C-alpha positions as a LaTeX table, in Angstrom:
\begin{tabular}{lrrr}
\hline
Residue & $x$ (\AA) & $y$ (\AA) & $z$ (\AA) \\
\hline
Met1 & 0.00 & 0.00 & 0.00 \\
Pro2 & 1.64 & 3.28 & $-1.13$ \\
Ile3 & 0.53 & 5.41 & 1.83 \\
Ser4 & $-0.15$ & 3.84 & 5.21 \\
Gly5 & $-2.50$ & 5.22 & 7.81 \\
Lys6 & $-6.17$ & 6.12 & 7.92 \\
Met7 & $-8.32$ & 5.98 & 4.79 \\
Tyr8 & $-10.78$ & 8.90 & 4.56 \\
Ala9 & $-14.05$ & 9.13 & 2.64 \\
Trp10 & $-13.79$ & 11.63 & $-0.20$ \\
Gly11 & $-16.11$ & 14.61 & 0.26 \\
Glu12 & $-16.42$ & 18.22 & 1.41 \\
Arg13 & $-14.36$ & 17.56 & 4.55 \\
Ala14 & $-11.35$ & 17.01 & 2.30 \\
Lys15 & $-11.21$ & 20.82 & 2.02 \\
Tyr16 & $-9.95$ & 20.94 & 5.58 \\
Val17 & $-6.83$ & 18.80 & 5.28 \\
Pro18 & $-3.68$ & 20.55 & 6.59 \\
Glu19 & $-2.44$ & 23.42 & 4.47 \\
Glu20 & 0.96 & 21.82 & 3.82 \\
Ala21 & 2.96 & 19.92 & 1.22 \\
Gly22 & 2.43 & 16.21 & 0.89 \\
Val23 & 1.51 & 13.16 & $-1.17$ \\
Tyr24 & $-1.86$ & 11.47 & $-1.53$ \\
Ala25 & $-3.45$ & 8.29 & $-2.87$ \\
Leu26 & $-6.96$ & 8.14 & $-4.36$ \\
Tyr27 & $-9.13$ & 4.99 & $-4.29$ \\
Asn28 & $-12.34$ & 3.93 & $-6.02$ \\
Lys29 & $-15.50$ & 2.54 & $-4.37$ \\
Asp30 & $-13.85$ & $-0.89$ & $-4.05$ \\
Arg31 & $-10.88$ & 0.76 & $-2.31$ \\
Val32 & $-8.64$ & $-0.05$ & $-5.26$ \\
Leu33 & $-5.82$ & 2.45 & $-5.77$ \\
Val34 & $-6.37$ & 4.56 & $-8.91$ \\
Tyr35 & $-4.03$ & 7.53 & $-8.51$ \\
Val36 & $-0.95$ & 8.67 & $-6.62$ \\
Gly37 & $-0.05$ & 12.35 & $-6.60$ \\
Gly38 & 1.63 & 15.12 & $-4.67$ \\
Ser39 & 1.15 & 18.81 & $-4.02$ \\
Ala40 & 2.90 & 21.80 & $-2.50$ \\
Asn41 & $-0.38$ & 22.55 & $-0.70$ \\
Leu42 & $-2.75$ & 19.63 & $-0.06$ \\
Arg43 & $-5.64$ & 21.84 & 1.04 \\
Glu44 & $-5.56$ & 23.96 & $-2.12$ \\
Thr45 & $-5.27$ & 20.88 & $-4.33$ \\
Phe46 & $-8.13$ & 19.03 & $-2.62$ \\
Thr47 & $-10.33$ & 22.13 & $-2.58$ \\
Asn48 & $-9.75$ & 22.58 & $-6.29$ \\
Tyr49 & $-10.59$ & 18.91 & $-6.94$ \\
Leu50 & $-13.87$ & 19.31 & $-5.07$ \\
Glu51 & $-14.87$ & 22.60 & $-6.69$ \\
Thr52 & $-14.08$ & 21.43 & $-10.25$ \\
Asn53 & $-14.95$ & 17.72 & $-9.85$ \\
Phe54 & $-11.34$ & 16.88 & $-10.71$ \\
Ser55 & $-11.63$ & 19.09 & $-13.83$ \\
Gly56 & $-13.21$ & 16.05 & $-15.51$ \\
Asp57 & $-9.95$ & 14.09 & $-15.26$ \\
Pro58 & $-10.94$ & 10.44 & $-15.95$ \\
Arg59 & $-8.03$ & 9.21 & $-13.80$ \\
Lys60 & $-9.59$ & 10.72 & $-10.68$ \\
Leu61 & $-13.35$ & 10.81 & $-11.21$ \\
Glu62 & $-13.80$ & 7.36 & $-9.63$ \\
Thr63 & $-12.41$ & 8.61 & $-6.31$ \\
Lys64 & $-14.40$ & 7.63 & $-3.20$ \\
Tyr65 & $-11.60$ & 7.43 & $-0.63$ \\
Tyr66 & $-8.13$ & 8.86 & $-0.06$ \\
Arg67 & $-5.03$ & 8.66 & 2.10 \\
Arg68 & $-2.51$ & 11.46 & 2.62 \\
Glu69 & 0.94 & 11.99 & 4.06 \\
Ser70 & 2.72 & 15.26 & 4.83 \\
Thr71 & 6.21 & 15.74 & 3.38 \\
Ser72 & 8.12 & 18.75 & 2.07 \\
Asn73 & 9.85 & 16.55 & $-0.51$ \\
Trp74 & 6.55 & 15.57 & $-2.12$ \\
Glu75 & 7.75 & 15.22 & $-5.72$ \\
Glu76 & 10.41 & 12.64 & $-4.90$ \\
Lys77 & 8.09 & 10.91 & $-2.45$ \\
Ala78 & 5.38 & 10.52 & $-5.11$ \\
Lys79 & 7.90 & 8.94 & $-7.51$ \\
Glu80 & 9.11 & 6.66 & $-4.71$ \\
Leu81 & 5.56 & 5.51 & $-3.92$ \\
Leu82 & 4.84 & 4.75 & $-7.56$ \\
Gly83 & 8.12 & 2.85 & $-7.81$ \\
Glu84 & 7.24 & 0.75 & $-4.75$ \\
Tyr85 & 3.79 & $-0.01$ & $-6.13$ \\
Asn86 & 5.21 & $-0.92$ & $-9.53$ \\
Lys87 & 7.78 & $-3.24$ & $-7.93$ \\
Glu88 & 5.14 & $-5.04$ & $-5.88$ \\
His89 & 2.42 & $-5.29$ & $-8.54$ \\
Glu90 & 4.57 & $-5.11$ & $-11.71$ \\
Glu91 & 2.38 & $-2.27$ & $-13.00$ \\
Leu92 & 1.34 & 1.26 & $-12.08$ \\
Pro93 & $-2.13$ & 2.00 & $-10.64$ \\
Lys94 & $-4.47$ & 1.50 & $-13.59$ \\
Leu95 & $-5.69$ & 5.08 & $-13.84$ \\
Thr96 & $-2.44$ & 6.78 & $-12.90$ \\
Thr97 & $-0.53$ & 8.50 & $-15.65$ \\
His98 & 2.98 & 8.98 & $-14.35$ \\
Ser99 & 4.74 & 12.22 & $-15.21$ \\
Glu100 & 7.28 & 10.15 & $-17.17$ \\
Pro101 & 6.15 & 7.91 & $-20.04$ \\
Leu102 & 6.40 & 4.13 & $-19.78$ \\
Lys103 & 9.75 & 2.74 & $-20.86$ \\
Lys104 & 8.57 & $-0.79$ & $-21.71$ \\
Glu105 & 10.36 & $-1.79$ & $-24.91$ \\
Val106 & 8.56 & $-3.65$ & $-27.70$ \\
Ala107 & 9.91 & $-5.77$ & $-30.54$ \\
Arg108 & 10.89 & $-3.98$ & $-33.74$ \\
Asp109 & 7.89 & $-5.44$ & $-35.54$ \\
Trp110 & 5.63 & $-3.67$ & $-33.04$ \\
Gly111 & 7.37 & $-0.29$ & $-33.10$ \\
Phe112 & 5.70 & 2.88 & $-34.39$ \\
Tyr113 & 7.17 & 4.00 & $-37.73$ \\
Phe114 & 6.55 & 7.59 & $-38.74$ \\
Tyr115 & 5.49 & 8.47 & $-42.28$ \\
Gln116 & 4.96 & 11.80 & $-44.03$ \\
Asp117 & 2.33 & 10.25 & $-46.28$ \\
Val118 & 1.52 & 6.87 & $-47.75$ \\
Asn119 & 4.78 & 5.19 & $-48.84$ \\
Lys120 & 6.82 & 8.21 & $-47.64$ \\
Ser121 & 8.76 & 6.98 & $-44.62$ \\
Leu122 & 10.65 & 9.41 & $-42.37$ \\
Phe123 & 12.92 & 6.57 & $-41.17$ \\
Glu124 & 12.00 & 7.50 & $-37.60$ \\
Ala125 & 10.60 & 4.92 & $-35.17$ \\
Ala126 & 9.61 & 4.56 & $-31.50$ \\
Phe127 & 9.73 & 1.33 & $-29.49$ \\
Asn128 & 8.35 & 2.61 & $-26.18$ \\
Leu129 & 6.26 & 5.57 & $-25.05$ \\
Glu130 & 9.24 & 7.61 & $-23.95$ \\
Glu131 & 10.77 & 7.32 & $-27.43$ \\
Phe132 & 7.36 & 8.13 & $-28.91$ \\
Trp133 & 7.25 & 11.35 & $-26.86$ \\
Glu134 & 10.74 & 12.31 & $-28.05$ \\
Lys135 & 9.89 & 11.63 & $-31.70$ \\
Val136 & 6.67 & 13.66 & $-31.50$ \\
Lys137 & 8.80 & 16.61 & $-30.38$ \\
Lys138 & 10.88 & 16.60 & $-33.56$ \\
Val139 & 9.15 & 14.94 & $-36.55$ \\
Pro140 & 7.48 & 17.29 & $-39.08$ \\
Val141 & 3.97 & 18.44 & $-38.24$ \\
Ala142 & 2.77 & 16.98 & $-41.55$ \\
Ser143 & 3.65 & 13.52 & $-40.23$ \\
Leu144 & 1.74 & 14.08 & $-37.00$ \\
Glu145 & $-1.32$ & 15.28 & $-38.91$ \\
Phe146 & $-1.12$ & 12.30 & $-41.28$ \\
His147 & $-1.08$ & 9.74 & $-38.46$ \\
Gln148 & $-3.57$ & 11.51 & $-36.19$ \\
Lys149 & $-6.15$ & 11.80 & $-38.97$ \\
Arg150 & $-5.90$ & 8.02 & $-39.53$ \\
Gly151 & $-6.04$ & 7.23 & $-35.79$ \\
Asp152 & $-2.64$ & 5.54 & $-35.92$ \\
Phe153 & $-1.30$ & 6.90 & $-32.62$ \\
Ala154 & $-4.28$ & 5.85 & $-30.48$ \\
Arg155 & $-4.48$ & 2.45 & $-32.19$ \\
Trp156 & $-0.79$ & 1.70 & $-31.55$ \\
Ile157 & $-0.94$ & 2.75 & $-27.91$ \\
Arg158 & $-4.12$ & 0.75 & $-27.26$ \\
Asp159 & $-3.12$ & $-2.40$ & $-29.17$ \\
Val160 & 0.55 & $-2.61$ & $-28.22$ \\
Phe161 & 0.69 & $-1.13$ & $-24.70$ \\
Lys162 & $-2.94$ & $-1.70$ & $-23.63$ \\
Glu163 & $-3.02$ & 1.92 & $-22.41$ \\
Thr164 & $-6.73$ & 2.51 & $-22.98$ \\
Gln165 & $-6.98$ & 5.77 & $-21.02$ \\
Leu166 & $-4.08$ & 7.31 & $-22.91$ \\
Ala167 & $-5.45$ & 6.11 & $-26.25$ \\
Glu168 & $-8.82$ & 7.71 & $-25.49$ \\
Arg169 & $-7.17$ & 11.04 & $-24.61$ \\
Ile170 & $-5.30$ & 11.02 & $-27.92$ \\
Glu171 & $-8.44$ & 10.14 & $-29.89$ \\
Lys172 & $-10.11$ & 13.30 & $-28.56$ \\
Ile173 & $-7.40$ & 15.55 & $-30.04$ \\
His174 & $-8.59$ & 17.36 & $-33.18$ \\
Ser175 & $-6.05$ & 20.18 & $-33.40$ \\
Thr176 & $-3.61$ & 20.72 & $-36.26$ \\
Gly177 & $-0.17$ & 22.22 & $-36.78$ \\
Glu178 & 1.97 & 22.98 & $-33.75$ \\
Asp179 & $-1.15$ & 22.84 & $-31.56$ \\
Leu180 & $-1.40$ & 19.16 & $-32.45$ \\
Arg181 & 2.22 & 18.58 & $-31.47$ \\
Arg182 & 1.67 & 20.30 & $-28.12$ \\
Asp183 & $-1.56$ & 18.41 & $-27.42$ \\
Leu184 & 0.05 & 15.05 & $-28.23$ \\
Leu185 & 2.98 & 15.81 & $-25.93$ \\
Asn186 & 0.66 & 16.88 & $-23.11$ \\
Ala187 & $-1.58$ & 13.83 & $-23.55$ \\
Thr188 & 1.33 & 11.40 & $-23.50$ \\
Arg189 & 2.64 & 12.84 & $-20.26$ \\
Asn190 & 0.53 & 14.11 & $-17.42$ \\
Pro191 & $-0.93$ & 17.32 & $-18.92$ \\
Glu192 & $-1.17$ & 18.93 & $-15.48$ \\
Ile193 & 2.56 & 18.68 & $-14.80$ \\
Ala194 & 4.35 & 21.89 & $-15.78$ \\
Glu195 & 8.01 & 22.85 & $-15.74$ \\
Cys196 & 8.88 & 26.03 & $-13.86$ \\
Pro197 & 10.13 & 28.59 & $-16.43$ \\
Lys198 & 12.69 & 29.87 & $-13.92$ \\
Cys199 & 14.34 & 26.76 & $-12.42$ \\
Gly200 & 12.92 & 23.82 & $-14.41$ \\
Thr201 & 11.29 & 22.03 & $-11.45$ \\
Gln202 & 8.14 & 20.08 & $-12.36$ \\
Asn203 & 4.99 & 21.09 & $-10.48$ \\
Ser204 & 1.28 & 20.28 & $-10.23$ \\
Pro205 & $-1.28$ & 23.13 & $-10.31$ \\
Phe206 & $-2.86$ & 24.30 & $-7.07$ \\
Lys207 & $-5.78$ & 25.82 & $-8.97$ \\
Thr208 & $-7.41$ & 25.28 & $-12.39$ \\
Trp209 & $-10.24$ & 27.05 & $-14.19$ \\
Lys210 & $-11.82$ & 27.20 & $-17.64$ \\
Met211 & $-11.99$ & 30.26 & $-19.87$ \\
Ala212 & $-12.75$ & 31.17 & $-23.46$ \\
Gly213 & $-9.80$ & 31.13 & $-25.84$ \\
Lys214 & $-9.25$ & 32.93 & $-29.14$ \\
Pro215 & $-11.31$ & 31.44 & $-32.00$ \\
Thr216 & $-9.42$ & 29.42 & $-34.58$ \\
Lys217 & $-8.83$ & 30.77 & $-38.10$ \\
Ala218 & $-11.83$ & 28.69 & $-39.15$ \\
Gly219 & $-13.98$ & 30.54 & $-36.60$ \\
Glu220 & $-14.30$ & 27.62 & $-34.18$ \\
Lys221 & $-14.80$ & 28.52 & $-30.51$ \\
Leu222 & $-12.25$ & 27.23 & $-28.02$ \\
Gln223 & $-12.35$ & 26.63 & $-24.29$ \\
Leu224 & $-9.10$ & 26.58 & $-22.33$ \\
Thr225 & $-8.31$ & 24.90 & $-19.04$ \\
Ile226 & $-5.74$ & 27.05 & $-17.24$ \\
Gly227 & $-3.53$ & 25.87 & $-14.39$ \\
Leu228 & $-2.02$ & 28.16 & $-11.77$ \\
Tyr229 & 1.29 & 26.95 & $-10.34$ \\
Lys230 & 3.66 & 27.87 & $-7.54$ \\
Cys231 & 7.08 & 26.31 & $-7.92$ \\
Ser232 & 7.99 & 24.12 & $-4.94$ \\
Asn233 & 11.65 & 25.00 & $-5.44$ \\
Cys234 & 12.03 & 28.70 & $-6.29$ \\
Lys235 & 8.44 & 29.75 & $-5.36$ \\
Lys236 & 7.80 & 31.41 & $-8.74$ \\
Thr237 & 4.09 & 31.64 & $-9.64$ \\
Phe238 & 3.17 & 30.91 & $-13.26$ \\
Arg239 & 0.32 & 29.74 & $-15.49$ \\
Lys240 & $-0.06$ & 27.08 & $-18.14$ \\
Ala241 & $-2.83$ & 26.18 & $-20.60$ \\
Ile242 & $-3.45$ & 22.54 & $-19.66$ \\
Glu243 & $-6.12$ & 21.75 & $-22.23$ \\
Lys244 & $-7.69$ & 23.32 & $-25.30$ \\
Glu245 & $-11.00$ & 21.98 & $-26.60$ \\
Lys246 & $-13.48$ & 23.01 & $-29.24$ \\
Ile247 & $-16.96$ & 24.02 & $-28.08$ \\
Lys248 & $-20.19$ & 24.74 & $-29.89$ \\
\hline
\end{tabular}
């Protein structure tokens, strides 16, 4: 069990956890672990979860119970807990998306080979999700648009790695150009995790909200999910657009 101690029922009382840094574990109605996370301020994070219903995050919506543990070194502690769980169960909690992609290697026949178009190979390939993330950062946008339109990315992730949640997130992406690249990168890693622009430390948001974004060139309306962050290392406050979705 990642976090020992009392298991609490999820609800309004979660707003009154100590206002301190720590790690937490979320459980479904069967008390099965579904998510492990950390925060520089547990009260702000839990309050935000309650007020936004987890911002619709499918990894957390099944939450009925939780455990928590105070620690100033919450980022390293969260990684340590996930490592312990993975060692014991030989997998991560089913709904947890770790901030680093899976490194499970697949045979060359099952790798993802990037193309610019039909019969136009880029001679670039990925054999695990970390390599996939790195390739998405650098291959031409035309290749990303070609594969996304055909559903190749989601199909490969679902069929080869059995990562259904990740595949579903990628299927919902309908952006193009560099927006597509950004959305694929965010979907493959935890989209809430943001790197501090000052010191590079990765952080989770202590507050999120939705707002209208600029319409696309085609006149489509956009809704943005914005995250507000406070770096646990240098204390810099910054914002990040976590999600961009089309609305009617």
